MDAnalysis code that builds the backbone (N, CA, C; Angstrom):
import MDAnalysis as mda
import numpy as np

u = mda.Universe.empty(300, n_residues=100, atom_resindex=np.repeat(np.arange(100), 3), trajectory=True)
u.add_TopologyAttr("name", ["N", "CA", "C"] * 100)
u.add_TopologyAttr("resid", np.arange(1, 101))
u.add_TopologyAttr("resname", ["UNK", "UNK", "UNK", "UNK", "UNK", "UNK", "UNK", "UNK", "UNK", "UNK", "UNK", "UNK", "UNK", "UNK", "UNK", "UNK", "UNK", "UNK", "UNK", "UNK", "UNK", "UNK", "UNK", "UNK", "UNK", "UNK", "UNK", "UNK", "UNK", "UNK", "UNK", "UNK", "UNK", "UNK", "UNK", "UNK", "UNK", "UNK", "UNK", "UNK", "UNK", "UNK", "UNK", "UNK", "UNK", "UNK", "UNK", "UNK", "UNK", "UNK", "UNK", "UNK", "UNK", "UNK", "UNK", "UNK", "UNK", "UNK", "UNK", "UNK", "UNK", "UNK", "UNK", "UNK", "UNK", "UNK", "UNK", "UNK", "UNK", "UNK", "UNK", "UNK", "UNK", "UNK", "UNK", "UNK", "UNK", "UNK", "UNK", "UNK", "UNK", "UNK", "UNK", "UNK", "UNK", "UNK", "UNK", "UNK", "UNK", "UNK", "UNK", "UNK", "UNK", "UNK", "UNK", "UNK", "UNK", "UNK", "UNK", "UNK"])
u.atoms.positions = np.array([
    [-16.238, -1.020, 8.420],
    [-14.992, -1.361, 8.978],
    [-15.005, -2.679, 9.636],
    [-14.122, -3.556, 9.391],
    [-14.152, -4.899, 10.025],
    [-13.609, -4.827, 11.447],
    [-13.853, -5.831, 12.198],
    [-13.455, -5.901, 13.633],
    [-11.940, -5.882, 13.821],
    [-11.250, -6.527, 12.915],
    [-9.743, -6.547, 13.008],
    [-9.189, -5.089, 12.867],
    [-9.721, -4.371, 11.904],
    [-9.273, -3.004, 11.743],
    [-9.640, -2.119, 12.937],
    [-10.835, -2.351, 13.436],
    [-11.316, -1.620, 14.581],
    [-10.446, -1.911, 15.824],
    [-10.077, -3.206, 16.014],
    [-9.182, -3.590, 17.089],
    [-7.849, -2.937, 16.958],
    [-7.302, -2.842, 15.739],
    [-6.010, -2.203, 15.497],
    [-6.087, -0.706, 15.937],
    [-7.167, -0.033, 15.518],
    [-7.286, 1.366, 15.830],
    [-7.431, 1.494, 17.361],
    [-8.211, 0.762, 18.000],
    [-8.364, 0.843, 19.423],
    [-7.034, 0.560, 20.086],
    [-6.246, -0.401, 19.671],
    [-4.990, -0.703, 20.307],
    [-4.041, 0.517, 20.061],
    [-4.122, 1.163, 18.994],
    [-3.203, 2.351, 18.687],
    [-3.577, 3.446, 19.670],
    [-4.878, 3.731, 19.796],
    [-5.324, 4.776, 20.762],
    [-4.935, 4.456, 22.159],
    [-5.039, 3.171, 22.513],
    [-4.645, 2.675, 23.875],
    [-3.187, 2.916, 24.137],
    [-2.331, 2.486, 23.186],
    [-0.856, 2.642, 23.310],
    [-0.478, 4.137, 23.450],
    [-1.183, 4.991, 22.611],
    [-0.853, 6.420, 22.633],
    [-1.312, 7.081, 23.960],
    [-2.273, 6.504, 24.631],
    [-2.914, 7.183, 25.781],
    [-2.632, 6.572, 27.117],
    [-2.183, 5.339, 27.170],
    [-2.174, 4.573, 28.455],
    [-1.372, 5.247, 29.526],
    [-0.324, 6.050, 29.198],
    [0.531, 6.660, 30.178],
    [0.101, 8.062, 30.594],
    [-1.068, 8.566, 29.971],
    [-1.585, 9.843, 30.292],
    [-2.264, 9.805, 31.647],
    [-2.169, 10.939, 32.357],
    [-2.947, 11.075, 33.617],
    [-4.407, 11.098, 33.301],
    [-5.137, 10.605, 34.257],
    [-6.643, 10.506, 34.066],
    [-7.263, 11.893, 33.763],
    [-6.807, 12.950, 34.411],
    [-7.388, 14.311, 34.129],
    [-7.170, 14.694, 32.683],
    [-6.054, 14.320, 32.079],
    [-5.766, 14.610, 30.645],
    [-6.723, 13.771, 29.755],
    [-6.927, 12.575, 30.088],
    [-7.799, 11.646, 29.311],
    [-9.219, 12.218, 29.342],
    [-9.680, 12.623, 30.531],
    [-11.067, 13.075, 30.699],
    [-11.143, 14.455, 29.971],
    [-10.174, 15.271, 30.015],
    [-10.229, 16.550, 29.269],
    [-10.309, 16.259, 27.801],
    [-9.545, 15.353, 27.252],
    [-9.632, 15.052, 25.857],
    [-10.990, 14.483, 25.466],
    [-11.553, 13.646, 26.403],
    [-12.901, 13.124, 26.118],
    [-13.940, 14.225, 26.029],
    [-13.870, 15.127, 26.970],
    [-14.822, 16.288, 26.970],
    [-14.679, 17.148, 25.683],
    [-13.355, 17.344, 25.345],
    [-13.144, 18.200, 24.101],
    [-13.708, 17.474, 22.919],
    [-13.503, 16.166, 22.761],
    [-13.981, 15.433, 21.597],
    [-15.488, 15.337, 21.585],
    [-16.099, 15.294, 22.762],
    [-17.617, 15.330, 22.867],
    [-18.135, 16.663, 22.323],
    [-17.511, 17.752, 22.768],
    [-17.905, 19.095, 22.219],
    [-17.717, 19.262, 20.752],
    [-16.601, 18.660, 20.235],
    [-16.381, 18.692, 18.818],
    [-17.425, 17.873, 18.029],
    [-17.864, 16.726, 18.577],
    [-18.903, 15.995, 17.924],
    [-20.212, 16.740, 17.904],
    [-20.553, 17.316, 19.048],
    [-21.820, 18.068, 19.055],
    [-21.798, 19.201, 18.137],
    [-20.676, 19.862, 18.027],
    [-20.579, 21.018, 17.059],
    [-20.731, 20.562, 15.630],
    [-20.087, 19.451, 15.293],
    [-20.196, 18.965, 13.972],
    [-21.596, 18.440, 13.671],
    [-22.271, 17.818, 14.589],
    [-23.620, 17.374, 14.339],
    [-24.542, 18.509, 14.187],
    [-24.356, 19.579, 14.846],
    [-25.220, 20.759, 14.735],
    [-25.144, 21.329, 13.363],
    [-24.105, 21.143, 12.648],
    [-23.984, 21.707, 11.275],
    [-24.615, 20.817, 10.205],
    [-25.010, 19.639, 10.615],
    [-25.641, 18.714, 9.571],
    [-27.093, 18.938, 9.499],
    [-27.675, 18.894, 8.282],
    [-29.084, 18.943, 8.106],
    [-29.802, 17.641, 8.398],
    [-31.069, 17.791, 8.536],
    [-31.885, 16.540, 8.657],
    [-31.714, 15.603, 7.447],
    [-31.598, 16.202, 6.319],
    [-31.493, 15.360, 5.067],
    [-30.106, 14.616, 5.125],
    [-29.119, 15.289, 5.545],
    [-27.788, 14.676, 5.672],
    [-27.786, 13.479, 6.639],
    [-28.481, 13.701, 7.737],
    [-28.549, 12.679, 8.753],
    [-29.440, 11.467, 8.387],
    [-30.487, 11.699, 7.657],
    [-31.554, 10.671, 7.500],
    [-31.585, 10.044, 6.131],
    [-31.129, 10.680, 5.102],
    [-31.206, 10.108, 3.690],
    [-30.159, 9.042, 3.512],
    [-30.576, 7.795, 3.355],
    [-29.737, 6.666, 3.242],
    [-28.873, 6.692, 1.888],
    [-29.274, 7.536, 1.011],
    [-28.601, 7.627, -0.232],
    [-27.596, 8.812, -0.327],
    [-27.583, 9.652, 0.702],
    [-26.858, 10.897, 0.741],
    [-25.362, 10.650, 0.613],
    [-24.833, 9.687, 1.344],
    [-23.363, 9.302, 1.270],
    [-23.156, 7.983, 0.764],
    [-22.618, 7.884, -0.414],
    [-22.326, 6.641, -1.073],
    [-21.474, 5.629, -0.199],
    [-20.594, 6.199, 0.447],
    [-19.683, 5.349, 1.292],
    [-20.415, 4.672, 2.474],
    [-21.610, 5.040, 2.743],
    [-22.368, 4.390, 3.754],
    [-23.188, 3.226, 3.269],
    [-23.109, 3.042, 1.997],
    [-23.720, 1.918, 1.286],
    [-25.219, 1.647, 1.695],
    [-25.984, 2.782, 1.550],
    [-27.439, 2.755, 1.739],
    [-27.868, 2.841, 3.233],
    [-26.985, 3.186, 4.121],
    [-27.398, 3.394, 5.494],
    [-27.422, 4.938, 5.773],
    [-28.302, 5.429, 6.576],
    [-28.316, 6.831, 6.977],
    [-27.154, 7.139, 7.935],
    [-26.635, 8.344, 7.825],
    [-25.471, 8.765, 8.605],
    [-25.756, 8.712, 10.064],
    [-27.051, 8.950, 10.534],
    [-27.366, 8.869, 11.949],
    [-26.967, 7.553, 12.601],
    [-27.103, 6.422, 11.759],
    [-26.750, 5.158, 12.404],
    [-25.244, 5.036, 12.664],
    [-24.467, 5.525, 11.764],
    [-22.985, 5.482, 12.062],
    [-22.706, 6.358, 13.245],
    [-23.297, 7.569, 13.308],
    [-23.051, 8.441, 14.470],
    [-23.462, 7.741, 15.778],
    [-24.703, 7.173, 15.783],
    [-25.167, 6.488, 16.989],
    [-24.248, 5.399, 17.385],
    [-23.787, 4.571, 16.421],
    [-22.977, 3.455, 16.742],
    [-21.598, 3.857, 17.287],
    [-21.133, 5.056, 16.926],
    [-19.778, 5.485, 17.344],
    [-19.848, 6.574, 18.435],
    [-21.054, 6.823, 19.009],
    [-21.145, 7.741, 20.080],
    [-21.970, 7.048, 21.253],
    [-23.256, 7.259, 21.308],
    [-24.069, 6.787, 22.391],
    [-23.921, 5.316, 22.615],
    [-24.001, 4.545, 21.497],
    [-23.936, 3.044, 21.650],
    [-22.522, 2.684, 22.100],
    [-21.502, 3.324, 21.582],
    [-20.111, 2.997, 22.022],
    [-19.892, 3.327, 23.434],
    [-20.423, 4.485, 23.945],
    [-20.292, 4.818, 25.342],
    [-20.990, 3.796, 26.230],
    [-22.162, 3.407, 25.794],
    [-22.971, 2.440, 26.594],
    [-22.200, 1.115, 26.584],
    [-21.613, 0.701, 25.509],
    [-20.876, -0.594, 25.478],
    [-19.668, -0.640, 26.478],
    [-19.103, 0.534, 26.735],
    [-17.897, 0.572, 27.548],
    [-18.065, 1.141, 28.951],
    [-19.277, 1.677, 29.256],
    [-19.510, 2.338, 30.560],
    [-19.411, 1.349, 31.696],
    [-20.036, 0.203, 31.651],
    [-20.015, -0.726, 32.747],
    [-18.581, -1.272, 32.974],
    [-17.890, -1.668, 31.959],
    [-16.520, -2.199, 32.203],
    [-15.588, -1.111, 32.731],
    [-15.792, 0.158, 32.298],
    [-14.941, 1.211, 32.835],
    [-15.270, 1.496, 34.307],
    [-16.513, 1.506, 34.625],
    [-16.897, 1.735, 36.091],
    [-16.360, 0.565, 36.906],
    [-16.446, -0.590, 36.459],
    [-15.913, -1.737, 37.276],
    [-14.408, -1.569, 37.436],
    [-13.759, -1.159, 36.419],
    [-12.264, -0.946, 36.486],
    [-11.965, 0.171, 37.519],
    [-12.703, 1.281, 37.433],
    [-12.479, 2.457, 38.324],
    [-12.721, 2.000, 39.759],
    [-13.794, 1.192, 39.938],
    [-14.074, 0.762, 41.342],
    [-12.873, -0.107, 41.831],
    [-12.395, -0.997, 40.999],
    [-11.331, -1.857, 41.330],
    [-10.107, -0.978, 41.691],
    [-9.701, -0.064, 40.839],
    [-8.568, 0.821, 41.030],
    [-8.780, 1.643, 42.279],
    [-9.898, 2.199, 42.421],
    [-10.216, 3.065, 43.579],
    [-10.172, 2.227, 44.879],
    [-10.613, 1.043, 44.877],
    [-10.536, 0.101, 45.991],
    [-9.171, -0.162, 46.404],
    [-8.307, -0.453, 45.416],
    [-6.876, -0.701, 45.678],
    [-6.202, 0.493, 46.216],
    [-6.503, 1.691, 45.689],
    [-5.848, 2.859, 46.198],
    [-6.306, 3.173, 47.629],
    [-7.575, 2.992, 47.938],
    [-8.057, 3.156, 49.269],
    [-7.405, 2.208, 50.252],
    [-7.338, 0.945, 49.826],
    [-6.772, -0.105, 50.610],
    [-5.294, 0.139, 50.879],
    [-4.559, 0.518, 49.796],
    [-3.133, 0.884, 50.014],
    [-2.933, 2.056, 50.887],
    [-3.789, 3.016, 50.820],
    [-3.657, 4.197, 51.654],
    [-3.887, 3.912, 53.119],
    [-4.944, 3.050, 53.383],
    [-5.192, 2.759, 54.756],
    [-4.108, 1.745, 55.342],
    [-3.510, 0.944, 54.465],
    [-2.408, 0.038, 54.952],
    [-1.166, 0.887, 55.262],
    [-0.938, 1.925, 54.604],
    [0.222, 2.783, 54.873],
    [0.117, 3.536, 56.209],
    [-1.103, 3.706, 56.738],
    [-1.251, 4.467, 57.954],
    [-0.847, 3.745, 59.128],
])
């Protein structure tokens, strides 16, 4: 998948989710995580490691796609999300103390 397509998909997810409360977003994240784990548990070692198993992967093993779209993806976004949460939390704390 090229970056332009990925950017479009990410934008679509963002637009669909931006108004949701944080607890709903976190709940959806946890559910998706459990779904990924359940799906991975059903895969055999051969399905995960054989680079010829899935033609659409064009000679790459499935585990690479999974890693790129799970742990690597989380790692890519963890620091920016934490920085954003600190910024938002700081604003909320500041606003609360100013209201007192």
